[in-house]
TORKOL-4160 file (C-alpha; in steps of 0.2 Angstrom, whole numbers, padded with zeros to 4 digits, m for minus):
336
<pt num="1" X="m0001" Y="0000" Z="0002"/>
<pt num="2" X="0008" Y="0016" Z="m0004"/>
<pt num="3" X="0010" Y="0028" Z="0011"/>
<pt num="4" X="0002" Y="0047" Z="0010"/>
<pt num="5" X="0011" Y="0054" Z="0025"/>
<pt num="6" X="0019" Y="0064" Z="0014"/>
<pt num="7" X="0005" Y="0070" Z="0003"/>
<pt num="8" X="m0002" Y="0078" Z="0019"/>
<pt num="9" X="0006" Y="0093" Z="0029"/>
<pt num="10" X="0000" Y="0087" Z="0045"/>
<pt num="11" X="0013" Y="0071" Z="0042"/>
<pt num="12" X="0003" Y="0057" Z="0050"/>
<pt num="13" X="0008" Y="0040" Z="0047"/>
<pt num="14" X="m0005" Y="0032" Z="0035"/>
<pt num="15" X="m0006" Y="0023" Z="0018"/>
<pt num="16" X="m0020" Y="0019" Z="0005"/>
<pt num="17" X="m0024" Y="0004" Z="m0007"/>
<pt num="18" X="m0019" Y="0015" Z="m0023"/>
<pt num="19" X="m0013" Y="0031" Z="m0028"/>
<pt num="20" X="m0015" Y="0040" Z="m0044"/>
<pt num="21" X="m0007" Y="0055" Z="m0048"/>
<pt num="22" X="m0018" Y="0067" Z="m0062"/>
<pt num="23" X="m0009" Y="0079" Z="m0072"/>
<pt num="24" X="m0020" Y="0080" Z="m0086"/>
<pt num="25" X="m0042" Y="0082" Z="m0083"/>
<pt num="26" X="m0042" Y="0068" Z="m0096"/>
<pt num="27" X="m0036" Y="0055" Z="m0086"/>
<pt num="28" X="m0050" Y="0056" Z="m0075"/>
<pt num="29" X="m0062" Y="0045" Z="m0089"/>
<pt num="30" X="m0049" Y="0031" Z="m0085"/>
<pt num="31" X="m0052" Y="0029" Z="m0066"/>
<pt num="32" X="m0064" Y="0017" Z="m0060"/>
<pt num="33" X="m0074" Y="0026" Z="m0048"/>
<pt num="34" X="m0084" Y="0010" Z="m0043"/>
<pt num="35" X="m0072" Y="0009" Z="m0029"/>
<pt num="36" X="m0068" Y="0021" Z="m0015"/>
<pt num="37" X="m0060" Y="0037" Z="m0021"/>
<pt num="38" X="m0053" Y="0052" Z="m0012"/>
<pt num="39" X="m0047" Y="0068" Z="m0019"/>
<pt num="40" X="m0035" Y="0078" Z="m0014"/>
<pt num="41" X="m0024" Y="0093" Z="m0021"/>
<pt num="42" X="m0006" Y="0098" Z="m0008"/>
<pt num="43" X="m0015" Y="0089" Z="0007"/>
<pt num="44" X="m0014" Y="0107" Z="0017"/>
<pt num="45" X="m0032" Y="0103" Z="0024"/>
<pt num="46" X="m0031" Y="0086" Z="0026"/>
<pt num="47" X="m0026" Y="0074" Z="0039"/>
<pt num="48" X="m0025" Y="0055" Z="0037"/>
<pt num="49" X="m0030" Y="0046" Z="0053"/>
<pt num="50" X="m0031" Y="0028" Z="0046"/>
<pt num="51" X="m0026" Y="0017" Z="0033"/>
<pt num="52" X="m0038" Y="0022" Z="0018"/>
<pt num="53" X="m0046" Y="0006" Z="0009"/>
<pt num="54" X="m0049" Y="0016" Z="m0008"/>
<pt num="55" X="m0039" Y="0026" Z="m0021"/>
<pt num="56" X="m0031" Y="0043" Z="m0017"/>
<pt num="57" X="m0033" Y="0053" Z="m0034"/>
<pt num="58" X="m0020" Y="0068" Z="m0034"/>
<pt num="59" X="m0026" Y="0080" Z="m0044"/>
<pt num="60" X="m0009" Y="0090" Z="m0052"/>
<pt num="61" X="m0015" Y="0097" Z="m0069"/>
<pt num="62" X="m0005" Y="0116" Z="m0073"/>
<pt num="63" X="m0010" Y="0131" Z="m0082"/>
<pt num="64" X="m0015" Y="0149" Z="m0082"/>
<pt num="65" X="m0023" Y="0158" Z="m0094"/>
<pt num="66" X="m0026" Y="0177" Z="m0091"/>
<pt num="67" X="m0038" Y="0187" Z="m0104"/>
<pt num="68" X="m0042" Y="0204" Z="m0103"/>
<pt num="69" X="m0061" Y="0210" Z="m0104"/>
<pt num="70" X="m0065" Y="0229" Z="m0105"/>
<pt num="71" X="m0067" Y="0231" Z="m0085"/>
<pt num="72" X="m0061" Y="0214" Z="m0078"/>
<pt num="73" X="m0049" Y="0202" Z="m0080"/>
<pt num="74" X="m0051" Y="0183" Z="m0082"/>
<pt num="75" X="m0040" Y="0170" Z="m0075"/>
<pt num="76" X="m0043" Y="0154" Z="m0079"/>
<pt num="77" X="m0032" Y="0141" Z="m0068"/>
<pt num="78" X="m0030" Y="0122" Z="m0070"/>
<pt num="79" X="m0035" Y="0113" Z="m0051"/>
<pt num="80" X="m0016" Y="0107" Z="m0048"/>
<pt num="81" X="m0008" Y="0124" Z="m0049"/>
<pt num="82" X="m0001" Y="0131" Z="m0032"/>
<pt num="83" X="m0012" Y="0145" Z="m0024"/>
<pt num="84" X="0001" Y="0156" Z="m0017"/>
<pt num="85" X="0010" Y="0155" Z="m0033"/>
<pt num="86" X="m0005" Y="0159" Z="m0041"/>
<pt num="87" X="m0008" Y="0175" Z="m0032"/>
<pt num="88" X="0011" Y="0180" Z="m0034"/>
<pt num="89" X="0009" Y="0179" Z="m0053"/>
<pt num="90" X="m0006" Y="0189" Z="m0054"/>
<pt num="91" X="0001" Y="0203" Z="m0043"/>
<pt num="92" X="0016" Y="0203" Z="m0056"/>
<pt num="93" X="0005" Y="0205" Z="m0071"/>
<pt num="94" X="m0004" Y="0219" Z="m0061"/>
<pt num="95" X="m0020" Y="0210" Z="m0060"/>
<pt num="96" X="m0025" Y="0213" Z="m0042"/>
<pt num="97" X="m0040" Y="0206" Z="m0028"/>
<pt num="98" X="m0031" Y="0190" Z="m0020"/>
<pt num="99" X="m0017" Y="0198" Z="m0010"/>
<pt num="100" X="m0028" Y="0196" Z="0006"/>
<pt num="101" X="m0027" Y="0176" Z="0002"/>
<pt num="102" X="m0007" Y="0176" Z="0000"/>
<pt num="103" X="0001" Y="0164" Z="0006"/>
<pt num="104" X="m0013" Y="0151" Z="0011"/>
<pt num="105" X="m0007" Y="0135" Z="0008"/>
<pt num="106" X="m0015" Y="0122" Z="m0006"/>
<pt num="107" X="m0020" Y="0123" Z="m0023"/>
<pt num="108" X="m0032" Y="0131" Z="m0034"/>
<pt num="109" X="m0045" Y="0117" Z="m0037"/>
<pt num="110" X="m0046" Y="0116" Z="m0017"/>
<pt num="111" X="m0051" Y="0135" Z="m0014"/>
<pt num="112" X="m0068" Y="0134" Z="m0021"/>
<pt num="113" X="m0071" Y="0119" Z="m0011"/>
<pt num="114" X="m0069" Y="0128" Z="0005"/>
<pt num="115" X="m0073" Y="0144" Z="m0001"/>
<pt num="116" X="m0054" Y="0150" Z="0006"/>
<pt num="117" X="m0055" Y="0166" Z="0014"/>
<pt num="118" X="m0044" Y="0177" Z="0024"/>
<pt num="119" X="m0043" Y="0195" Z="0031"/>
<pt num="120" X="m0060" Y="0201" Z="0025"/>
<pt num="121" X="m0060" Y="0193" Z="0008"/>
<pt num="122" X="m0068" Y="0178" Z="0002"/>
<pt num="123" X="m0061" Y="0167" Z="m0014"/>
<pt num="124" X="m0080" Y="0163" Z="m0019"/>
<pt num="125" X="m0083" Y="0183" Z="m0023"/>
<pt num="126" X="m0071" Y="0182" Z="m0037"/>
<pt num="127" X="m0076" Y="0165" Z="m0046"/>
<pt num="128" X="m0086" Y="0167" Z="m0062"/>
<pt num="129" X="m0086" Y="0148" Z="m0064"/>
<pt num="130" X="m0080" Y="0131" Z="m0058"/>
<pt num="131" X="m0076" Y="0116" Z="m0071"/>
<pt num="132" X="m0075" Y="0098" Z="m0066"/>
<pt num="133" X="m0079" Y="0080" Z="m0069"/>
<pt num="134" X="m0094" Y="0075" Z="m0065"/>
<pt num="135" X="m0093" Y="0055" Z="m0058"/>
<pt num="136" X="m0111" Y="0049" Z="m0060"/>
<pt num="137" X="m0113" Y="0057" Z="m0079"/>
<pt num="138" X="m0094" Y="0054" Z="m0085"/>
<pt num="139" X="m0092" Y="0069" Z="m0091"/>
<pt num="140" X="m0086" Y="0087" Z="m0086"/>
<pt num="141" X="m0097" Y="0102" Z="m0082"/>
<pt num="142" X="m0095" Y="0119" Z="m0079"/>
<pt num="143" X="m0104" Y="0127" Z="m0066"/>
<pt num="144" X="m0108" Y="0147" Z="m0065"/>
<pt num="145" X="m0104" Y="0155" Z="m0047"/>
<pt num="146" X="m0124" Y="0155" Z="m0043"/>
<pt num="147" X="m0123" Y="0138" Z="m0043"/>
<pt num="148" X="m0108" Y="0133" Z="m0029"/>
<pt num="149" X="m0119" Y="0138" Z="m0014"/>
<pt num="150" X="m0104" Y="0147" Z="m0009"/>
<pt num="151" X="m0105" Y="0153" Z="0012"/>
<pt num="152" X="m0092" Y="0156" Z="0024"/>
<pt num="153" X="m0082" Y="0140" Z="0022"/>
<pt num="154" X="m0093" Y="0132" Z="0013"/>
<pt num="155" X="m0098" Y="0126" Z="m0005"/>
<pt num="156" X="m0110" Y="0114" Z="m0015"/>
<pt num="157" X="m0094" Y="0104" Z="m0017"/>
<pt num="158" X="m0094" Y="0100" Z="0001"/>
<pt num="159" X="m0112" Y="0095" Z="0002"/>
<pt num="160" X="m0121" Y="0089" Z="m0013"/>
<pt num="161" X="m0108" Y="0087" Z="m0024"/>
<pt num="162" X="m0096" Y="0079" Z="m0011"/>
<pt num="163" X="m0087" Y="0064" Z="m0019"/>
<pt num="164" X="m0097" Y="0066" Z="m0035"/>
<pt num="165" X="m0087" Y="0081" Z="m0044"/>
<pt num="166" X="m0069" Y="0084" Z="m0045"/>
<pt num="167" X="m0064" Y="0100" Z="m0049"/>
<pt num="168" X="m0050" Y="0104" Z="m0064"/>
<pt num="169" X="m0052" Y="0123" Z="m0067"/>
<pt num="170" X="m0058" Y="0137" Z="m0060"/>
<pt num="171" X="m0062" Y="0153" Z="m0069"/>
<pt num="172" X="m0060" Y="0171" Z="m0059"/>
<pt num="173" X="m0065" Y="0186" Z="m0062"/>
<pt num="174" X="m0056" Y="0201" Z="m0056"/>
<pt num="175" X="m0062" Y="0219" Z="m0058"/>
<pt num="176" X="m0049" Y="0230" Z="m0067"/>
<pt num="177" X="m0055" Y="0245" Z="m0053"/>
<pt num="178" X="m0046" Y="0238" Z="m0037"/>
<pt num="179" X="m0051" Y="0244" Z="m0019"/>
<pt num="180" X="m0043" Y="0237" Z="m0006"/>
<pt num="181" X="m0050" Y="0227" Z="0009"/>
<pt num="182" X="m0043" Y="0234" Z="0026"/>
<pt num="183" X="m0055" Y="0228" Z="0038"/>
<pt num="184" X="m0046" Y="0217" Z="0047"/>
<pt num="185" X="m0036" Y="0222" Z="0063"/>
<pt num="186" X="m0019" Y="0224" Z="0057"/>
<pt num="187" X="m0022" Y="0228" Z="0041"/>
<pt num="188" X="m0032" Y="0245" Z="0047"/>
<pt num="189" X="m0012" Y="0250" Z="0050"/>
<pt num="190" X="m0013" Y="0255" Z="0031"/>
<pt num="191" X="m0015" Y="0270" Z="0024"/>
<pt num="192" X="m0033" Y="0266" Z="0012"/>
<pt num="193" X="m0029" Y="0283" Z="0001"/>
<pt num="194" X="m0012" Y="0277" Z="m0004"/>
<pt num="195" X="m0010" Y="0259" Z="m0002"/>
<pt num="196" X="m0002" Y="0249" Z="m0016"/>
<pt num="197" X="m0009" Y="0229" Z="m0018"/>
<pt num="198" X="0008" Y="0225" Z="m0016"/>
<pt num="199" X="0010" Y="0231" Z="0000"/>
<pt num="200" X="m0007" Y="0223" Z="0007"/>
<pt num="201" X="0002" Y="0207" Z="m0001"/>
<pt num="202" X="0018" Y="0211" Z="0010"/>
<pt num="203" X="0008" Y="0213" Z="0025"/>
<pt num="204" X="m0004" Y="0198" Z="0025"/>
<pt num="205" X="0012" Y="0188" Z="0022"/>
<pt num="206" X="0021" Y="0197" Z="0038"/>
<pt num="207" X="0004" Y="0194" Z="0047"/>
<pt num="208" X="0003" Y="0174" Z="0041"/>
<pt num="209" X="0023" Y="0171" Z="0044"/>
<pt num="210" X="0022" Y="0180" Z="0063"/>
<pt num="211" X="0008" Y="0167" Z="0067"/>
<pt num="212" X="0007" Y="0153" Z="0056"/>
<pt num="213" X="0022" Y="0139" Z="0057"/>
<pt num="214" X="0029" Y="0133" Z="0039"/>
<pt num="215" X="0023" Y="0116" Z="0037"/>
<pt num="216" X="0039" Y="0111" Z="0031"/>
<pt num="217" X="0048" Y="0115" Z="0048"/>
<pt num="218" X="0032" Y="0109" Z="0059"/>
<pt num="219" X="0020" Y="0096" Z="0051"/>
<pt num="220" X="0002" Y="0106" Z="0053"/>
<pt num="221" X="m0013" Y="0108" Z="0044"/>
<pt num="222" X="m0015" Y="0126" Z="0046"/>
<pt num="223" X="m0031" Y="0135" Z="0054"/>
<pt num="224" X="m0041" Y="0118" Z="0063"/>
<pt num="225" X="m0055" Y="0124" Z="0066"/>
<pt num="226" X="m0070" Y="0135" Z="0060"/>
<pt num="227" X="m0074" Y="0151" Z="0066"/>
<pt num="228" X="m0090" Y="0146" Z="0074"/>
<pt num="229" X="m0106" Y="0157" Z="0070"/>
<pt num="230" X="m0118" Y="0158" Z="0083"/>
<pt num="231" X="m0135" Y="0166" Z="0087"/>
<pt num="232" X="m0132" Y="0183" Z="0090"/>
<pt num="233" X="m0144" Y="0184" Z="0106"/>
<pt num="234" X="m0130" Y="0173" Z="0114"/>
<pt num="235" X="m0116" Y="0183" Z="0109"/>
<pt num="236" X="m0124" Y="0197" Z="0117"/>
<pt num="237" X="m0124" Y="0187" Z="0133"/>
<pt num="238" X="m0105" Y="0181" Z="0131"/>
<pt num="239" X="m0102" Y="0200" Z="0129"/>
<pt num="240" X="m0107" Y="0205" Z="0146"/>
<pt num="241" X="m0096" Y="0191" Z="0155"/>
<pt num="242" X="m0081" Y="0195" Z="0143"/>
<pt num="243" X="m0081" Y="0212" Z="0136"/>
<pt num="244" X="m0066" Y="0210" Z="0125"/>
<pt num="245" X="m0073" Y="0193" Z="0116"/>
<pt num="246" X="m0070" Y="0197" Z="0097"/>
<pt num="247" X="m0084" Y="0198" Z="0086"/>
<pt num="248" X="m0089" Y="0199" Z="0067"/>
<pt num="249" X="m0108" Y="0201" Z="0064"/>
<pt num="250" X="m0114" Y="0190" Z="0050"/>
<pt num="251" X="m0132" Y="0195" Z="0047"/>
<pt num="252" X="m0145" Y="0203" Z="0059"/>
<pt num="253" X="m0147" Y="0183" Z="0067"/>
<pt num="254" X="m0130" Y="0177" Z="0067"/>
<pt num="255" X="m0113" Y="0184" Z="0073"/>
<pt num="256" X="m0095" Y="0174" Z="0070"/>
<pt num="257" X="m0083" Y="0170" Z="0084"/>
<pt num="258" X="m0064" Y="0168" Z="0082"/>
<pt num="259" X="m0061" Y="0151" Z="0087"/>
<pt num="260" X="m0044" Y="0155" Z="0090"/>
<pt num="261" X="m0049" Y="0166" Z="0104"/>
<pt num="262" X="m0059" Y="0154" Z="0111"/>
<pt num="263" X="m0046" Y="0141" Z="0114"/>
<pt num="264" X="m0034" Y="0153" Z="0121"/>
<pt num="265" X="m0047" Y="0157" Z="0134"/>
<pt num="266" X="m0049" Y="0140" Z="0139"/>
<pt num="267" X="m0031" Y="0140" Z="0144"/>
<pt num="268" X="m0025" Y="0128" Z="0129"/>
<pt num="269" X="m0012" Y="0138" Z="0120"/>
<pt num="270" X="0002" Y="0129" Z="0118"/>
<pt num="271" X="m0006" Y="0112" Z="0126"/>
<pt num="272" X="0003" Y="0097" Z="0122"/>
<pt num="273" X="m0005" Y="0080" Z="0122"/>
<pt num="274" X="0008" Y="0067" Z="0116"/>
<pt num="275" X="0016" Y="0073" Z="0101"/>
<pt num="276" X="0003" Y="0085" Z="0096"/>
<pt num="277" X="0001" Y="0101" Z="0100"/>
<pt num="278" X="m0009" Y="0119" Z="0102"/>
<pt num="279" X="0002" Y="0128" Z="0093"/>
<pt num="280" X="0011" Y="0143" Z="0104"/>
<pt num="281" X="0008" Y="0157" Z="0094"/>
<pt num="282" X="m0009" Y="0154" Z="0088"/>
<pt num="283" X="m0021" Y="0144" Z="0096"/>
<pt num="284" X="m0031" Y="0141" Z="0081"/>
<pt num="285" X="m0016" Y="0129" Z="0073"/>
<pt num="286" X="m0014" Y="0111" Z="0077"/>
<pt num="287" X="0004" Y="0106" Z="0077"/>
<pt num="288" X="0013" Y="0088" Z="0073"/>
<pt num="289" X="0028" Y="0088" Z="0084"/>
<pt num="290" X="0036" Y="0074" Z="0075"/>
<pt num="291" X="0030" Y="0060" Z="0082"/>
<pt num="292" X="0010" Y="0064" Z="0084"/>
<pt num="293" X="m0002" Y="0047" Z="0082"/>
<pt num="294" X="m0019" Y="0047" Z="0076"/>
<pt num="295" X="m0025" Y="0044" Z="0091"/>
<pt num="296" X="m0017" Y="0058" Z="0102"/>
<pt num="297" X="m0023" Y="0072" Z="0088"/>
<pt num="298" X="m0042" Y="0064" Z="0089"/>
<pt num="299" X="m0040" Y="0065" Z="0108"/>
<pt num="300" X="m0033" Y="0083" Z="0108"/>
<pt num="301" X="m0047" Y="0088" Z="0095"/>
<pt num="302" X="m0061" Y="0083" Z="0108"/>
<pt num="303" X="m0053" Y="0089" Z="0123"/>
<pt num="304" X="m0053" Y="0106" Z="0113"/>
<pt num="305" X="m0070" Y="0106" Z="0109"/>
<pt num="306" X="m0076" Y="0100" Z="0128"/>
<pt num="307" X="m0068" Y="0114" Z="0136"/>
<pt num="308" X="m0074" Y="0126" Z="0123"/>
<pt num="309" X="m0090" Y="0119" Z="0125"/>
<pt num="310" X="m0090" Y="0120" Z="0144"/>
<pt num="311" X="m0083" Y="0139" Z="0146"/>
<pt num="312" X="m0094" Y="0145" Z="0133"/>
<pt num="313" X="m0107" Y="0135" Z="0127"/>
<pt num="314" X="m0100" Y="0137" Z="0108"/>
<pt num="315" X="m0097" Y="0121" Z="0098"/>
<pt num="316" X="m0082" Y="0121" Z="0087"/>
<pt num="317" X="m0081" Y="0109" Z="0071"/>
<pt num="318" X="m0064" Y="0105" Z="0064"/>
<pt num="319" X="m0062" Y="0115" Z="0045"/>
<pt num="320" X="m0047" Y="0101" Z="0041"/>
<pt num="321" X="m0053" Y="0088" Z="0032"/>
<pt num="322" X="m0052" Y="0071" Z="0043"/>
<pt num="323" X="m0049" Y="0053" Z="0032"/>
<pt num="324" X="m0053" Y="0037" Z="0041"/>
<pt num="325" X="m0053" Y="0019" Z="0031"/>
<pt num="326" X="m0067" Y="0023" Z="0024"/>
<pt num="327" X="m0067" Y="0043" Z="0021"/>
<pt num="328" X="m0072" Y="0060" Z="0027"/>
<pt num="329" X="m0077" Y="0060" Z="0047"/>
<pt num="330" X="m0081" Y="0072" Z="0056"/>
<pt num="331" X="m0076" Y="0071" Z="0074"/>
<pt num="332" X="m0086" Y="0078" Z="0089"/>
<pt num="333" X="m0082" Y="0081" Z="0105"/>
<pt num="334" X="m0098" Y="0086" Z="0114"/>
<pt num="335" X="m0114" Y="0084" Z="0111"/>
<pt num="336" X="m0125" Y="0099" Z="0107"/>
């Protein structure tokens, strides 16, 4: 059985029944989808906790095409392209809009699945369409933005089309008239009247590198938990007890809280459980210190969830995809 330890950045030891690398999307016609399959890019949002009994499909196709319209840029990128390298490439071309999303690990194809977001920007707002392989139809289909169901860390690709649609290409539309998004704390220090896209990019890189460990140096899967969205009435109650609680209104009924802050408040920043630790610079990140095990990771996830629930009555969900023997599982340490 091929090892998948080097294929996911959390680097837990695990294997799969078979491994196929897709460098040309047409190769998907030749895959036997009657057997279990797990599709992945660079493995930066995946953790294998058991040997996977099916086939791992590693999407590694390449290609970027930029075309100019009257008011917008159209960027068509293959799913196997590295996301951060795309951001750099577009910045060098004078195509702006992705600078807030710099240094997010992973591939272009993974970006719509998670609807990746950072510092006030979500990728879904720039997606014009997503092309992929419909497994049931055995043909390629292109979905318009409105069909993708983008929401906070959500998309149709995580819901109805989960395990049924393999993204092979994404078409982005970026306005030529650039407006900096400086709403996130540290970015507010930049002057909105004079700031350049390059300066925003540089600041985002500086912030991320100060908080997040390089997975090549310290194995991790980035932000491990979603920022929970809870009813605003509950947030008002929490604010009376914790006046400094970070909160971000979503709409009239719901408010988003900062998962990292919640974890830090229960005293778990820097907490270690065997070879797994809560990163000492950012409580939202779990790290494998070299000899971590799947059982330790599961215990850590559930301990964090239980601790936050007991103190704040808020349920945390892990953002990272956790893969067991038969595929994706959702670990939950509390029953709300």
